[in-house]
TIPA-307056 format. One line per 8 residues: number of its first residue (from 1); for each residue x, y, z of C-alpha. Coordinates in nm, 2 decimals, always signed. Each point is the difference from the previous one (the first is absolute). Layout:
<atoms>
NUM> X:Y:Z | ...
</atoms>
This chain:
<atoms>
1> -0.40:+9.94:-9.08 | +0.11:+0.22:-0.31 | +0.22:-0.27:-0.13 | +0.23:+0.05:+0.30 | +0.17:-0.31:+0.08 | -0.06:-0.13:+0.37 | +0.28:-0.09:+0.18 | +0.02:-0.30:+0.21
9> +0.28:+0.07:+0.21 | -0.02:+0.06:+0.39 | -0.15:+0.28:+0.10 | +0.31:+0.11:+0.22 | +0.22:-0.03:-0.31 | -0.23:+0.19:-0.25 | -0.13:+0.28:+0.23 | +0.33:+0.20:+0.07
17> +0.06:+0.02:-0.43 | -0.34:+0.12:-0.05 | +0.07:+0.24:+0.30 | +0.30:+0.13:-0.17 | -0.18:+0.09:-0.32 | -0.22:+0.25:+0.17 | +0.22:+0.15:+0.29 | +0.26:+0.27:-0.06
25> +0.25:-0.08:+0.26 | +0.05:-0.36:+0.05 | +0.38:-0.06:+0.06 | +0.16:-0.33:-0.13 | +0.05:-0.12:+0.39 | -0.32:+0.11:+0.11 | -0.13:-0.19:+0.33 | -0.36:-0.03:-0.02
33> -0.06:-0.10:+0.35 | +0.14:+0.31:+0.11 | -0.11:+0.29:-0.23 | -0.37:+0.15:-0.05 | -0.13:+0.00:-0.38 | -0.03:+0.38:+0.01 | +0.32:+0.06:+0.07 | +0.10:-0.17:-0.29
41> -0.24:+0.24:-0.22 | -0.37:-0.16:+0.02 | -0.23:+0.28:+0.00 | -0.42:-0.08:-0.07 | +0.07:+0.08:-0.38 | +0.27:-0.28:-0.03 | -0.19:-0.25:+0.24 | -0.31:-0.02:-0.28
49> +0.25:-0.11:-0.26 | +0.17:-0.21:+0.25 | -0.32:-0.20:+0.04 | -0.08:-0.01:-0.36 | +0.30:-0.16:-0.06 | -0.05:-0.20:+0.30 | -0.31:-0.15:-0.13 | +0.17:-0.06:-0.36
57> +0.30:-0.15:+0.13 | -0.16:-0.23:+0.21 | -0.35:-0.06:-0.21 | -0.20:+0.06:+0.33 | -0.23:+0.31:+0.10 | +0.17:+0.20:+0.28 | -0.28:-0.02:+0.29 | -0.19:+0.32:+0.04
65> -0.03:+0.01:+0.37 | +0.42:+0.00:-0.03 | +0.02:+0.31:-0.13 | +0.08:+0.16:+0.30 | +0.27:+0.20:+0.12 | +0.18:-0.24:+0.23 | +0.00:-0.27:-0.31 | +0.26:+0.21:-0.17
73> +0.22:+0.13:+0.31 | +0.24:-0.28:-0.04 | +0.12:-0.31:-0.21 | -0.11:-0.28:+0.29 | -0.36:+0.18:+0.00 | -0.01:+0.03:-0.39 | +0.15:-0.35:-0.04 | -0.29:-0.13:+0.21
81> -0.27:+0.14:-0.18 | +0.11:-0.13:-0.33 | +0.07:-0.35:+0.14 | -0.36:-0.01:+0.06 | -0.11:+0.14:-0.34 | +0.19:-0.26:-0.16 | -0.08:-0.28:+0.26 | -0.38:+0.08:-0.05
89> -0.03:+0.01:+0.37
</atoms>
């Protein structure tokens, strides 16, 4: 994908790094299980950039049916979609 090296690290290790590149307010000690992505600065424009970065990082197409608000509410909801796109399920 455009010469970008595709990661082979686990999604749970890589996703926080990808999110940190796009979210404006990620404290170093963020608890991904208790915070919403909107609280960290995710908005619709950031979500578009994030999806493109996720596709490049993981070398897989983001599922069209997952382009809904619920996917981007929490780390866990986004992680589940990214794992499914990487696993091809």
